[in-house]
C-alpha positions as CSV (number, residue, x, y, z in Angstrom):
1,M,106.3,191.3,-16.8
2,I,104.4,188.1,-17.3
3,L,100.7,188.4,-17.0
4,G,98.6,185.6,-15.9
5,P,95.4,184.5,-17.5
6,A,92.5,186.9,-17.2
7,P,89.9,186.0,-14.6
8,A,87.0,184.0,-15.9
9,V,83.8,185.9,-16.5
10,R,80.8,184.2,-15.0
11,V,78.0,183.4,-17.5
12,G,74.5,183.9,-16.1
13,R,72.5,186.5,-14.2
14,D,71.5,187.1,-10.6
15,G,67.8,187.4,-10.2
16,A,65.8,188.0,-6.9
17,L,62.0,188.1,-6.2
18,A,60.3,188.8,-3.0
19,V,56.5,188.9,-2.7
20,R,54.5,189.5,0.5
21,F,50.7,188.7,0.9
22,E,48.4,190.2,3.7
23,R,44.8,189.8,4.5
24,R,43.1,193.2,4.4
25,A,39.3,193.9,4.7
26,G,38.4,190.2,4.3
27,R,40.6,189.5,1.2
28,T,44.2,188.7,0.3
29,V,46.3,191.4,-1.3
30,V,49.9,191.6,-2.5
31,S,51.2,194.1,0.0
32,G,54.8,194.2,-1.2
33,C,56.8,193.1,-4.3
34,R,60.3,193.6,-5.6
35,Y,62.3,191.8,-8.2
36,T,65.3,192.0,-10.5
37,L,65.6,190.3,-13.9
38,P,65.5,187.5,-14.9
39,L,62.7,187.2,-12.4
40,Q,59.4,189.0,-12.7
41,V,55.8,188.8,-11.4
42,M,52.7,189.4,-13.5
43,A,49.7,191.3,-12.1
44,P,47.6,189.2,-9.7
45,M,44.8,187.4,-11.6
46,A,41.3,188.5,-10.9
47,L,39.5,185.2,-10.5
48,D,36.6,184.2,-8.3
49,D,38.7,182.6,-5.6
50,P,39.7,183.7,-2.1
51,A,43.4,183.3,-3.0
52,A,45.6,186.1,-4.4
53,I,46.9,184.4,-7.5
54,V,50.3,185.5,-8.8
55,S,52.3,184.2,-11.8
56,I,56.1,184.1,-11.6
57,L,57.7,184.9,-15.0
58,N,61.2,184.5,-16.5
59,P,61.0,187.0,-19.5
60,T,64.4,185.6,-20.8
61,G,62.9,182.4,-21.7
62,G,64.5,180.0,-19.3
63,L,67.5,179.4,-17.1
64,V,71.0,179.1,-18.3
65,G,74.2,177.9,-16.6
66,G,75.4,180.4,-14.1
67,D,72.0,181.9,-13.3
68,R,71.4,182.3,-9.7
69,L,67.8,183.0,-8.7
70,A,66.4,183.6,-5.3
71,I,62.6,183.7,-4.6
72,E,61.2,184.7,-1.3
73,I,57.4,184.3,-0.5
74,D,56.0,185.8,2.8
75,V,52.3,185.0,3.5
76,E,51.0,186.8,6.6
77,A,48.5,185.5,9.1
78,G,45.2,184.5,7.6
79,A,46.2,185.3,4.0
80,H,45.9,182.9,1.0
81,A,48.5,183.0,-1.7
82,C,48.5,180.9,-4.9
83,L,51.7,181.1,-7.0
84,T,52.2,179.6,-10.4
85,T,54.1,180.0,-13.7
86,P,52.6,180.8,-17.1
87,S,54.3,177.7,-18.7
88,A,57.0,175.1,-18.2
89,T,60.4,176.3,-17.0
90,K,63.1,175.5,-19.5
91,V,66.7,174.9,-18.4
92,Y,69.3,175.3,-21.2
93,R,72.8,173.8,-21.6
94,A,75.4,174.8,-19.0
95,A,78.8,175.6,-20.3
96,A,80.4,175.6,-16.8
97,E,78.4,176.4,-13.6
98,A,74.9,175.0,-13.0
99,A,71.9,177.2,-12.8
100,V,70.8,177.6,-9.1
101,Q,67.3,178.4,-7.9
102,T,66.3,178.8,-4.2
103,V,62.7,179.2,-3.0
104,R,61.9,180.3,0.5
105,I,58.3,180.3,1.6
106,T,57.1,181.5,5.0
107,A,53.5,181.1,6.1
108,A,52.2,182.8,9.3
109,E,49.5,181.5,11.5
110,G,46.4,180.4,9.7
111,A,47.9,181.3,6.2
112,T,47.4,179.2,3.2
113,V,50.1,178.7,0.4
114,E,49.5,177.1,-3.0
115,W,52.8,176.6,-4.8
116,M,51.9,175.2,-8.2
117,P,54.4,176.0,-10.9
118,D,54.4,174.1,-14.3
119,H,57.1,171.4,-14.6
120,T,60.8,171.9,-15.4
121,I,62.3,170.8,-18.7
122,P,66.1,170.3,-18.8
123,F,67.6,170.5,-22.2
124,P,70.7,168.4,-23.3
125,G,73.7,169.4,-21.2
126,A,71.6,171.4,-18.7
127,A,72.6,171.5,-15.1
128,L,70.2,172.7,-12.3
129,R,70.5,172.9,-8.4
130,Q,67.1,173.7,-6.8
131,A,66.2,174.1,-3.1
132,I,62.7,174.8,-1.7
133,D,62.3,175.5,2.0
134,V,59.0,176.0,3.6
135,D,58.3,177.2,7.1
136,L,54.7,176.9,8.4
137,A,53.4,178.5,11.6
138,E,50.5,177.1,13.6
139,G,47.5,176.3,11.5
140,A,49.2,177.2,8.2
141,R,48.2,175.0,5.2
142,L,50.4,174.1,2.2
143,L,49.7,172.5,-1.3
144,L,53.1,172.3,-3.2
145,V,54.1,170.6,-6.3
146,D,57.6,170.0,-7.6
147,A,57.5,168.5,-11.2
148,F,60.1,167.6,-13.9
149,S,60.4,166.0,-17.2
150,A,63.5,164.0,-18.1
151,G,64.2,166.4,-21.0
152,R,62.6,167.2,-24.4
153,V,61.3,163.6,-24.5
154,T,59.4,163.8,-27.8
155,R,62.7,165.0,-29.5
156,G,64.5,161.9,-28.2
157,E,66.4,163.9,-25.6
158,A,65.4,162.1,-22.4
159,W,68.1,161.9,-19.7
160,R,70.6,163.9,-21.7
161,F,70.9,166.7,-19.1
162,A,74.2,167.0,-17.2
163,R,72.7,166.9,-13.7
164,L,69.5,167.7,-11.9
165,E,69.4,168.3,-8.2
166,S,66.3,169.1,-6.1
167,A,66.0,169.5,-2.3
168,L,62.7,170.1,-0.6
169,A,62.1,170.7,3.1
170,V,58.9,171.5,5.0
171,R,58.9,172.5,8.7
172,D,56.3,173.7,11.2
173,G,56.7,174.9,14.9
174,R,57.4,171.3,16.1
175,G,60.1,170.6,13.6
176,R,60.6,168.9,10.3
177,L,57.5,167.6,8.5
178,F,59.2,166.5,5.2
179,A,62.6,166.4,3.7
180,D,63.4,165.1,0.3
181,R,66.5,165.3,-1.8
182,W,67.6,163.8,-5.1
183,S,70.5,164.2,-7.6
184,L,70.5,162.7,-10.9
185,P,73.5,162.7,-13.3
186,G,72.4,162.7,-16.9
187,G,72.9,159.8,-19.3
188,G,72.0,157.1,-16.8
189,A,69.5,154.3,-17.2
190,W,67.0,156.1,-14.9
191,D,64.0,155.0,-16.9
192,G,64.6,151.3,-16.0
193,L,62.9,149.0,-13.4
194,G,63.2,150.5,-10.0
195,F,63.6,154.0,-11.2
196,T,61.0,155.8,-13.4
197,E,60.2,152.5,-15.2
198,G,59.8,154.1,-18.7
199,R,57.9,157.1,-17.5
200,P,60.1,160.2,-17.9
201,Y,57.7,162.7,-16.2
202,F,57.7,162.8,-12.5
203,A,56.2,165.0,-9.7
204,T,55.9,165.3,-5.9
205,L,52.9,166.9,-4.3
206,V,53.0,167.8,-0.6
207,V,49.8,168.6,1.3
208,V,49.9,169.9,4.8
209,A,46.7,170.7,6.8
210,D,44.7,170.0,10.0
211,S,41.7,168.5,8.3
212,G,40.6,166.8,5.2
213,L,43.7,164.6,4.8
214,E,42.0,161.3,5.0
215,R,39.5,162.3,2.4
216,F,42.2,163.6,0.1
217,H,44.2,160.3,0.5
218,A,41.2,158.1,-0.2
219,E,40.1,160.2,-3.2
220,A,43.6,160.5,-4.7
221,A,44.1,156.7,-4.5
222,A,40.8,156.0,-6.1
223,A,41.2,158.5,-8.9
224,F,44.4,156.7,-10.2
225,A,43.5,153.1,-9.4
226,D,43.0,152.2,-13.0
227,R,45.2,154.6,-15.0
228,E,47.7,152.9,-17.3
229,E,49.6,156.1,-18.4
230,V,50.4,157.2,-14.9
231,T,51.3,155.7,-11.5
232,V,50.4,157.6,-8.3
233,A,51.3,156.6,-4.7
234,V,50.1,158.5,-1.6
235,G,52.1,158.4,1.7
236,T,51.4,159.8,5.2
237,L,53.8,162.3,6.8
238,R,54.7,162.0,10.5
239,R,52.0,164.7,11.3
240,R,49.6,167.0,9.5
241,G,50.3,165.8,5.9
242,R,50.4,163.6,2.9
243,V,52.9,163.3,0.1
244,V,52.1,162.1,-3.4
245,R,54.5,160.7,-6.0
246,C,53.6,160.7,-9.6
247,L,55.2,159.0,-12.6
248,A,53.7,159.8,-16.1
249,A,54.3,158.4,-19.5
250,D,53.9,161.8,-21.3
251,A,53.4,165.6,-20.6
252,P,49.7,165.6,-21.0
253,A,49.4,162.8,-18.5
254,L,51.6,164.6,-16.0
255,V,49.8,167.9,-16.3
256,Q,46.4,166.3,-16.1
257,S,47.5,164.2,-13.1
258,V,49.0,167.1,-11.2
259,Q,45.7,169.2,-11.9
260,T,43.5,166.3,-10.6
261,L,45.6,166.0,-7.4
262,W,45.4,169.7,-6.9
263,D,41.7,169.8,-7.5
264,L,41.2,167.0,-5.0
265,A,43.4,168.6,-2.4
266,R,41.7,172.0,-2.8
267,G,38.2,170.3,-2.2
268,A,39.3,168.1,0.6
269,V,41.6,170.3,2.7
270,L,40.7,173.8,1.7
271,G,37.0,173.3,1.0
272,L,37.3,175.2,-2.3
273,P,36.5,174.3,-5.9
274,A,39.1,173.6,-8.6
275,L,40.9,176.7,-9.8
276,A,41.1,177.3,-13.6
277,L,44.2,179.4,-14.2
278,R,43.3,180.3,-17.8
279,K,46.9,179.6,-19.2
280,S,47.3,180.1,-22.8
């Protein structure tokens, strides 16, 4: 008998995380939570803010090729959820399959969702496919950031990943509000004119609300009018929203710019002060 080759063993792990938020007795609480490693949530932060603040953690230290992670966030009517990460997400070299992460966010009527993870750092040879889908009911509000570096830039490893893909879609009851998809093979001249123009840190911020958008637009444009280390542009969605693109020269400029934009959006559309998450 001639035996064929043994079936290949997939490298990577399957992780799932589902968190539900509800409004009870005038405050937002985590009413349901389940997860499997390599995804985990930390206990909600006790800060002086109306949002229930939850940090999503990968205790394995980052994503590897073959990981398949699925995150589901369900925010019930009138609840206010803020989700973040304790640090940047690292994506390590992929020997074969890409790491895959899908995020599904559902916000019921009058709910507020703030999706504010730190940026993603792809190591040399890393491959990542990410998809974020958001469904908003009537009156639901959204502040969402999707941020990346081009690699470990200070180590001279910019644009040395294998491939990065990101798809972002936001819908409400009347249809699609925003759709964005990009796919970058590593090793290209993505830092040149017409691309990132020598700024290897980039972010997208989406703001959806029924009020305060004009104020946010004006304040965001004014805040970055004379900044040399970062370029920010604000656009108008077909209804109920603004989208901001940000290119930064270094990690501190990216982090500071995203924080500034978040602070401005909180004040303009949520009527809330800046939120200090006390990350170490």
